[in-house]
C-alpha positions in Angstrom: -82.0 -38.5 13.6 -82.2 -38.3 17.4 -79.4 -36.8 19.3 -77.3 -39.0 21.5 -74.9 -38.2 24.3 -71.7 -40.1 25.1 -71.4 -41.9 28.4 -68.9 -40.5 31.0 -65.4 -41.7 30.2 -63.6 -43.9 32.7 -59.8 -44.2 32.1 -58.3 -47.6 31.4 -55.0 -47.5 33.2 -53.6 -50.6 31.6 -54.4 -49.3 28.1 -52.8 -45.9 29.0 -49.5 -47.5 30.1 -49.3 -49.5 27.0 -49.9 -46.5 24.8 -47.3 -44.5 26.6 -44.7 -47.2 26.2 -45.5 -47.4 22.4 -45.2 -43.7 22.1 -41.8 -43.6 23.9 -40.5 -46.4 21.8 -41.6 -44.7 18.6 -40.0 -41.4 19.8 -36.7 -43.2 20.5 -36.7 -44.8 17.1 -37.4 -41.4 15.5 -34.6 -39.8 17.5 -32.1 -42.4 16.4 -33.2 -42.0 12.8 -32.9 -38.2 13.1 -29.3 -38.6 14.4 -29.6 -37.6 18.0 -27.3 -40.5 18.8 -26.0 -40.7 15.3 -22.5 -40.0 13.8 -23.2 -36.3 13.3 -23.4 -35.8 17.1 -19.9 -37.3 17.4 -18.6 -35.2 14.5 -19.9 -32.0 16.0 -18.3 -32.8 19.3 -15.0 -33.6 17.6 -15.0 -30.3 15.7 -15.9 -28.3 18.9 -13.1 -30.1 20.7 -10.6 -29.5 17.9 -11.1 -25.8 18.2 -11.2 -25.6 22.0 -8.4 -28.1 22.6 -10.6 -30.4 24.7 -11.6 -33.7 23.1 -12.8 -35.4 26.3 -16.4 -35.7 25.0 -15.4 -37.6 21.9 -14.7 -41.3 21.4 -11.4 -41.7 19.5 -9.8 -44.6 17.8 -6.9 -45.1 15.4 -7.1 -46.7 12.0 -6.9 -50.2 13.5 -9.8 -49.5 15.8 -7.7 -49.2 19.0 -8.9 -46.6 21.4 -6.9 -43.4 21.7 -6.7 -41.0 24.7 -8.2 -37.6 24.0 -5.2 -35.8 25.4 -2.9 -37.6 22.9 -5.1 -36.6 19.9 -5.3 -33.0 21.2 -1.5 -32.9 21.4 -1.1 -34.3 18.0 -3.5 -31.8 16.4 -1.6 -29.0 18.0 1.8 -30.4 16.8 0.5 -30.9 13.3 -0.9 -27.3 13.2 2.6 -26.0 13.9 2.8 -22.3 13.4 -0.9 -22.1 12.9 -1.7 -23.6 16.3 -2.4 -20.3 18.0 -5.3 -19.6 15.7 -7.4 -22.8 15.3 -9.5 -23.0 12.2 -13.2 -22.5 11.9 -14.7 -26.0 11.3 -18.1 -26.6 9.8 -19.9 -29.9 9.1 -21.2 -29.9 5.5 -24.5 -31.8 5.4 -25.3 -35.1 7.1 -22.7 -37.9 7.4 -23.0 -40.8 5.0 -23.6 -44.1 6.8 -22.5 -47.5 5.4 -23.2 -50.3 7.8 -21.0 -49.6 10.9 -18.9 -46.8 9.3 -19.7 -43.2 8.4 -18.1 -40.4 6.6 -18.6 -36.7 7.3 -17.5 -33.8 5.0 -16.0 -30.9 7.0 -15.0 -27.4 5.9 -11.7 -26.3 7.4 -11.0 -22.6 7.3 -7.8 -21.0 8.6 -7.4 -17.3 9.1 -3.8 -16.4 8.2 -2.0 -13.2 8.8 -3.0 -10.2 6.7 -6.7 -11.2 6.6 -5.8 -14.1 4.3 -8.3 -17.0 4.2 -7.2 -20.6 3.5 -10.1 -23.0 3.2 -10.5 -26.6 2.1 -12.7 -29.7 2.7 -11.7 -32.8 4.6 -13.4 -36.0 5.5 -13.9 -37.3 9.1 -14.4 -41.1 9.2 -16.3 -42.7 12.1 -17.0 -46.3 13.2 -19.9 -47.6 15.2 -18.3 -49.2 18.3 -19.4 -52.1 20.5 -20.7 -49.6 23.0 -23.3 -48.4 20.4 -21.4 -45.0 20.1 -20.0 -43.5 17.0 -16.2 -43.0 17.4 -14.0 -40.7 15.3 -11.2 -42.4 13.5 -8.2 -40.2 14.1 -5.3 -39.8 11.6 -3.2 -36.8 10.6 -4.9 -36.7 7.3 -8.0 -35.3 9.1 -6.1 -32.0 9.5 -4.9 -32.0 5.9 -4.8 -34.8 3.3 -1.0 -34.4 2.8 -0.1 -34.5 6.5 1.5 -37.6 8.1 2.6 -38.2 11.6 5.4 -35.9 12.7 4.6 -33.2 10.1 4.1 -29.6 11.0 2.4 -26.7 9.2 4.6 -23.7 8.7 4.2 -20.2 7.3 6.6 -18.5 5.0 6.1 -14.8 4.4 7.3 -13.4 1.1 7.6 -9.6 0.7 6.7 -8.2 -2.7 8.9 -5.5 -4.3 8.4 -2.1 -2.7 7.4 0.6 -5.2 9.2 3.9 -5.4 8.6 7.6 -5.1 8.7 9.0 -8.6 9.8 12.5 -9.7 8.0 14.7 -12.1 9.5 12.9 -15.1 8.2 9.5 -13.7 11.6 8.3 -12.8 12.3 6.7 -9.4 13.8 9.2 -7.0 15.5 6.3 -5.1 17.4 4.1 -7.6 20.5 1.8 -7.5 23.5 4.1 -7.2 27.2 3.2 -6.9 28.8 3.1 -3.5 32.1 2.0 -2.1 32.4 0.0 1.1 35.5 1.1 3.0 37.0 -1.5 5.2 40.1 -2.8 6.9 41.9 -6.2 6.6 43.4 -6.9 10.1 46.4 -8.8 8.7 47.7 -5.8 6.8 47.2 -3.1 9.5 50.6 -2.0 10.8 49.5 0.7 13.3 45.8 0.7 14.1 45.9 3.9 16.1 47.5 5.8 13.3 45.1 4.3 10.8 42.1 5.5 12.9 43.6 9.0 13.1 44.2 9.1 9.3 40.7 7.8 8.5 39.1 10.1 10.9 40.8 13.1 9.3 39.8 12.0 5.8 36.1 11.4 6.7 35.8 14.8 8.3 37.0 16.3 5.1 34.0 15.1 3.2 31.1 17.5 2.8 28.6 16.6 5.6 25.8 16.4 3.0 27.5 13.4 1.5 28.1 11.3 4.6 27.1 11.3 8.3 29.7 11.5 11.0 31.7 8.3 11.1 32.4 6.9 14.6 35.7 5.0 14.7 36.1 4.6 18.4 35.4 0.8 18.3 37.5 0.1 15.2 40.6 -1.1 17.1 38.6 -3.6 19.1 36.8 -4.8 16.0 40.1 -5.3 14.1 41.6 -7.2 17.1 38.6 -9.6 17.3 38.3 -10.2 13.5 40.0 -13.0 11.5 43.3 -11.9 9.9 41.9 -12.0 6.4 38.5 -10.6 7.2 37.0 -7.5 5.7 36.0 -5.2 8.7 33.6 -2.7 7.2 34.1 0.9 8.4 31.6 2.9 6.3 29.7 2.8 3.0 30.3 5.9 1.0 28.5 7.3 -2.1 30.9 7.1 -5.0 31.3 10.9 -5.2 32.2 11.0 -1.5 34.7 8.3 -1.9 36.4 10.1 -4.8 36.8 13.2 -2.6 39.1 11.3 -0.2 40.4 8.4 -2.2 43.9 9.9 -2.4 44.0 10.2 1.4 42.9 6.7 2.2 43.6 4.3 -0.7 47.2 3.6 0.2 46.8 3.5 4.0 48.1 0.1 5.3 45.2 -2.3 5.8 42.5 -0.4 3.9 40.4 -2.4 1.4 37.5 -1.3 -0.9 34.5 -3.0 -2.3 32.3 -1.5 -5.0 28.5 -2.0 -4.7 25.2 -0.5 -5.5 22.5 0.6 -3.1 19.0 2.1 -3.5 19.6 5.7 -2.8 18.2 9.2 -3.6 20.3 11.4 -5.9 21.9 13.0 -2.9 21.9 12.2 0.8 19.8 15.3 1.6 17.5 15.1 -1.4 14.1 16.3 -0.1 14.8 14.1 2.9 12.2 15.4 5.3 9.5 15.5 2.7 10.2 12.0 1.3 11.0 10.3 4.6 13.0 7.1 4.8 12.7 3.4 4.4 14.3 1.3 7.2 14.0 -2.2 8.7 11.0 -2.6 11.0 11.6 -1.1 14.4 10.4 -2.3 17.7 7.7 0.4 17.7 6.5 -0.8 14.3 6.2 -4.4 15.4 4.4 -3.5 18.6 1.9 -1.2 16.9 1.2 -3.4 13.9 1.9 -7.1 14.8 -0.4 -8.2 12.0 1.3 -6.0 9.4 5.0 -6.2 10.0 7.5 -8.9 11.0 11.2 -8.5 11.8 13.2 -7.7 8.7 10.4 -5.9 6.8 11.2 -2.6 5.2 8.9 0.1 6.6 8.5 3.8 5.6 9.1 6.3 8.3 8.1 9.9 8.1 7.2 12.0 5.1 5.7 10.4 2.0 7.3 7.0 2.7 5.5 6.8 6.0 2.2 8.2 4.9 1.9 6.0 1.8 3.7 3.0 3.3 0.9 0.5 2.7 0.5 1.6 -1.0 4.3 1.5 -1.6 5.0 -1.8 0.1 2.1 -3.7 -1.5 0.9 -7.0 0.1 3.1 -9.7 1.3 2.8 -13.2 0.0 2.1 -16.2 2.2 2.9 -19.9 1.8 1.7 -22.7 4.0 4.2 -25.5 3.7 5.0 -28.8 5.4 8.0 -29.2 7.7 9.4 -32.3 9.4 12.1 -32.8 12.0 15.5 -33.5 10.4 18.3 -35.7 11.7 19.5 -32.8 14.0 16.0 -32.5 15.4 15.4 -29.1 13.8 12.4 -28.6 11.5 13.2 -28.5 7.8 10.9 -27.9 4.8 9.8 -31.0 3.0 9.2 -29.2 -0.3 5.4 -29.6 0.0 3.4 -26.4 -0.3 -0.3 -26.6 0.7 -1.3 -23.0 0.0 0.2 -19.9 -1.7 -0.8 -16.3 -1.9 1.5 -14.4 -4.2 2.9 -11.1 -3.0 1.4 -8.0 -4.5 3.9 -5.5 -5.7 3.6 -2.0 -4.3 2.2 0.9 -6.2 4.4 3.9 -7.0 3.7 7.4 -5.7 4.4 10.1 -8.3 5.4 13.5 -7.2 5.9 16.9 -8.9 9.5 17.2 -7.6 12.0 18.3 -10.2 15.5 16.8 -9.7 17.3 19.8 -11.0 15.3 22.2 -8.9 15.6 20.0 -5.8 19.3 19.7 -6.2 19.6 23.5 -6.6 17.5 24.0 -3.5 19.5 21.5 -1.4 22.8 23.0 -2.7 21.7 26.5 -1.8 21.1 25.5 1.8 24.1 23.3 2.2 26.4 26.1 3.6 23.8 27.4 6.0 24.4 26.2 9.5 21.0 27.4 10.9 17.7 25.6 10.4 16.4 26.8 7.1 14.0 25.9 4.2 13.5 26.6 0.6 10.3 25.8 -1.4 10.0 26.3 -5.2 6.7 26.2 -7.0 6.1 26.3 -10.8 3.9 29.3 -11.5 2.1 28.0 -14.5 0.5 25.1 -12.7 1.4 25.2 -9.0 3.6 22.1 -9.1 6.0 21.9 -6.1 9.4 21.6 -7.7 11.5 21.5 -4.6 11.2 21.3 -0.8 14.5 21.6 0.9 15.3 21.7 4.6 18.6 22.8 6.1 20.3 21.4 9.2 18.0 20.1 11.9 16.0 17.0 12.8 16.0 14.8 9.7 12.2 14.2 9.8 11.2 17.8 10.3 9.7 19.3 7.1 10.2 23.0 8.1 9.5 23.9 4.4 5.8 22.8 4.7 4.9 22.8 8.4 6.8 25.8 10.1 4.5 28.3 11.7 6.6 31.5 11.9 6.0 35.2 11.4 6.7 36.3 7.7 8.2 39.7 8.5 8.5 42.2 5.7 7.8 39.6 3.0 4.2 40.1 4.1 4.3 43.7 2.7 3.6 41.9 -0.5 0.1 41.0 1.0 -0.4 44.4 2.6 0.5 46.3 -0.5 -2.0 44.2 -2.5 -4.7 45.0 0.0 -3.9 48.7 -0.1 -3.8 48.8 -3.9 -7.1 46.9 -4.1 -8.7 49.5 -1.9 -7.2 52.5 -3.8 -5.5 53.6 -0.6 -2.1 53.9 -2.4 -0.6 54.3 -5.8 2.8 53.5 -7.1 4.0 57.1 -7.1 1.7 58.5 -4.4 3.9 59.9 -1.6 3.9 58.1 1.7 6.0 59.3 4.6 8.7 57.0 6.0 9.8 58.4 9.4 12.4 56.9 11.6 9.8 55.8 14.1 6.0 55.7 14.2 3.9 55.3 17.4 0.5 53.5 17.6 -1.3 53.4 21.0 1.9 53.9 22.8 3.8 51.3 20.8 6.7 52.6 18.8 7.6 51.0 15.5 11.0 51.6 13.7 12.8 50.6 10.6 15.8 48.3 10.3 18.9 50.1 11.3 16.7 53.1 12.2 16.7 54.5 8.7 14.2 57.2 7.5 13.3 58.1 4.0 11.0 61.1 4.5 8.1 61.6 2.1 8.8 59.3 -0.9 6.7 57.4 -3.5 5.0 54.3 -2.1 7.1 52.2 -4.5 10.2 53.4 -2.7 8.8 52.6 0.7 8.2 49.0 -0.6 11.5 48.6 -2.3 13.4 49.9 0.7 11.1 48.0 3.1 9.9 50.9 5.3 8.1 49.5 8.3 6.9 52.9 9.6 5.2 53.7 6.3 3.2 50.4 6.4 2.4 50.9 10.1 0.9 54.3 9.2 -1.1 52.8 6.3 -2.5 49.9 8.4 -5.8 51.7 9.3 -6.6 52.0 5.6 -6.8 48.2 5.5 -9.4 48.0 8.2 -9.9 45.2 10.7 -10.0 42.4 8.1 -8.5 43.9 5.0 -5.1 42.2 5.5 -6.7 38.8 6.0 -8.9 39.2 3.0 -5.8 40.1 0.9 -4.0 37.0 2.3 -7.0 34.7 1.5 -7.0 36.0 -2.1 -3.5 34.6 -2.4 -4.5 31.3 -0.8 -3.3 31.8 2.8 -5.5 30.2 5.5 -6.9 27.9 2.8 -7.9 24.2 3.1 -5.1 22.8 0.9 -4.9 19.1 0.2 -1.4 18.2 -0.9 -1.4 14.6 0.3 0.9 15.5 3.2 0.9 17.9 6.2 1.1 21.6 5.3 0.4 24.8 7.2 -1.3 27.4 5.0 -1.0 30.3 7.4 -3.0 32.3 9.9 -3.3 36.0 9.2 -4.0 38.6 11.9 -7.5 40.1 11.8 -9.6 42.3 14.0 -6.8 43.2 16.4 -6.0 46.5 18.2 -4.6 49.4 16.2 -1.1 48.4 17.4 -1.7 44.8 16.3 -2.9 46.0 12.9 0.2 48.2 12.5 2.5 45.3 13.4 0.6 42.9 11.1 1.0 45.2 8.1 4.7 44.3 7.9 4.4 40.7 9.0 4.7 40.9 12.7 1.9 40.5 15.3 0.0 37.2 15.3 0.4 36.4 11.6 2.1 33.0 11.0 3.0 31.3 7.7 5.1 28.5 6.3 7.6 28.7 3.5 5.2 26.7 1.3 2.4 29.1 2.1 4.5 32.1 1.1 5.8 30.3 -2.1 2.2 29.7 -3.0 1.2 33.3 -2.3 4.2 34.6 -4.3 3.2 32.3 -7.3 -0.3 33.7 -7.1 1.0 37.3 -7.5 3.2 36.2 -10.4 0.3 34.3 -12.0 -2.5 36.7 -11.3 -4.7 34.3 -9.3 -4.3 31.7 -6.6 -3.7 28.1 -7.6 -3.1 25.5 -4.8 0.4 24.1 -4.9 0.4 20.5 -6.0 2.8 17.8 -4.8 1.3 14.5 -5.7 0.2 13.4 -9.2 -0.6 9.8 -8.3 -2.5 9.2 -6.1 -4.0 12.7 -6.7 -5.3 14.4 -3.6 -9.1 14.0 -3.2 -10.0 17.6 -2.3 -7.6 20.2 -3.6 -8.5 23.8 -2.9 -10.4 25.5 -5.7 -8.6 28.1 -7.8 -9.0 31.7 -6.6 -10.7 34.5 -8.5 -8.4 36.6 -10.8 -6.6 39.3 -8.9 -7.3 42.9 -9.9 -5.1 43.5 -12.9 -4.1 47.0 -12.0 -3.3 46.1 -8.4 -1.2 43.0 -9.2 0.6 44.8 -12.0 1.7 47.5 -9.7 2.7 45.0 -7.1 4.9 43.2 -9.6 6.5 46.4 -10.6 7.4 47.1 -6.9 8.7 43.5 -6.4 11.0 44.0 -9.4 12.3 47.3 -7.9 13.2 45.4 -4.7 15.8 43.7 -6.8 16.9 46.5 -9.1 17.1 49.3 -6.5 16.0 48.0 -3.1 16.9 45.5 -0.4 17.3 42.5 -2.8 19.8 44.2 -5.2 22.3 41.4 -4.7 20.1 39.4 -7.1 20.0 42.0 -10.0 22.9 40.4 -11.9 21.7 36.8 -11.5 21.5 35.2 -15.0 18.4 33.5 -16.5 15.9 36.4 -16.6 14.5 39.1 -14.4 14.1 38.4 -10.7 11.2 39.7 -8.6 11.1 39.5 -4.9 10.7 40.8 -1.4 13.0 40.6 1.6 11.8 40.0 5.1 13.2 40.2 8.7 10.8 38.9 11.3 11.1 39.3 15.1 10.1 36.1 16.9 10.2 37.2 20.5 10.4 40.5 22.5 14.1 41.1 21.6 14.4 43.1 18.4 17.8 41.6 17.8 16.3 38.1 17.5 15.0 37.8 13.9 14.2 35.2 11.3 15.3 36.0 7.7 13.1 35.6 4.6 13.2 36.2 0.8 10.3 35.4 -1.5 10.3 35.9 -5.2 10.3 34.5 -8.7 12.2 34.2 -11.9 10.6 32.9 -15.1 8.2 30.2 -14.3 9.5 29.4 -10.8 8.3 31.1 -7.6 10.1 30.4 -4.3 10.4 31.2 -0.6 13.6 31.1 1.5 13.4 31.0 5.3 16.3 31.0 7.8 15.5 30.5 11.4 17.2 33.1 13.6 18.9 34.2 10.4 19.2 37.9 11.3 19.2 40.3 8.4 17.7 38.8 5.3 20.4 40.5 3.1 23.1 38.5 5.0 21.4 35.0 5.0 18.2 34.6 3.0 19.2 36.6 -0.1 22.5 34.8 -0.6 20.6 31.5 -0.4 18.2 32.7 -3.0 21.2 33.8 -5.2 22.8 30.3 -4.9 19.5 28.7 -5.8 18.9 30.8 -8.8 22.4 30.5 -10.1 22.2 26.7 -9.9 18.7 26.4 -11.3 18.4 26.1 -15.1 16.4 29.0 -16.5 12.8 28.0 -17.3 
């Protein structure tokens, strides 16, 4: 077949214009069918305007077809949203609108983000009508926001707090529980002499042991009585029942006094492990500012200690209810009884501790008469459980028992002696000189009260707490021997107790003078009472076991148990610690009932003045090891040892 070539093409302008017109017409029809000018466009504009608060781009009519100003609908949406207005919902069109003649219906997903990361979602319908201007207009009615809303309604939030869980003792019983109290008050109509009443009440309150009640300020009582109704109950103070019984004979018959019995959630005593446990109080301004999404005014919040650290666990999750309110006759909003959404409050989860009520009470009682800052920690030897953590007078939230960083003084001779015994540098009966003074690199060391023993068995140096003997023996430990001995007892370890704790820092690699000072707990060595209680328990047990405070939730990474201590070394050390009590500096404890007491006294200088000293005693009886610390306590025999005696006499033998 022969090839043929097309003739040159000459455009037909009339035909091109017609084709272009047909193409544009077809495109317009397709666009209309695809919804470019359909109801979905109006729906999307309405949803965008709802969130932004600007509905100017939307045609709006009421249910009768009358046009509505955009500003009026914007205002009504905001009013209907009520307490949720500040956080408009996320709005999503679900699929294409359904068109029936001149009306259309679009399905919309409404999703509110409520406090506490709570999501409330539901579906609504937006109805539209095709207006005379060939535009789709949104039919506005309150039901668009929620099907149960009518004009004038408001969405409101109600927050319900779940029951706060408690801190539990070792027996699984709540430490804080309902306990009887007496509210002491005054009835103005029966007061005959308010000045005398204030004086009598003040004298009675001051007679109560400080551990049972804080100082009561009565300076404003006359003014409060004068302003109150004659038959009113003007509360003065709420007392634990045992405190009230102490002063009842002095205040019961005073003219005007009245009394109301009640129960409050309280610990066994006012001072019961207070710094360790923390407190629960109404939310403070700082709480509300730091966590506006978590707390509201009136919430109970844990502050300090375990209550603060485990606040979220203990308090659980608050419940939320979205309800409908409507203006009442007085113009104020009142609930209608209609609930639209509810999330039930989640009860808190308890925190179980190892604290033993009898041991804690004994520890608190032992410190009660001590006016200086002090601490006592008790640990069960068999498993490392912390039985008591008491803190004497001082800031209520300061847990000196766990976090103090102070020199251990001669209690550290327990560590030095272990190191020396491990190295074979001493034996129980080997003679070690105890001179009045001993000089190292120009630094002179002396004993308490400048005593000297001469050449005596090492066990005597230990029992009598001879500093100069240990200073002379320090070179036998080497640069890191003391630190190594301390680490074998758990000092400087990475302990995980579920709360803050200082495990000690032992001097190592210092000058000869520093090594001499460190050998009897001076120099740069620092410890806490908890660290020394743990080390003492390790000596009694024969190996280190990290002290444990929390059973549930259990700490994630407790320190591994230590290697067994050398049997011959630790046995000799125990022998010497027993002799501290039978013939040495702790002899005041030798007649304490309940079993043999082992221990070591300690006096620690904390500045350059030898007269300024902390006081220590560490020891054990039966299955309980303990450490006593008194800040600026002077001689341990005058402060720490008497505290240890009070503790042991009050502690049931175990």
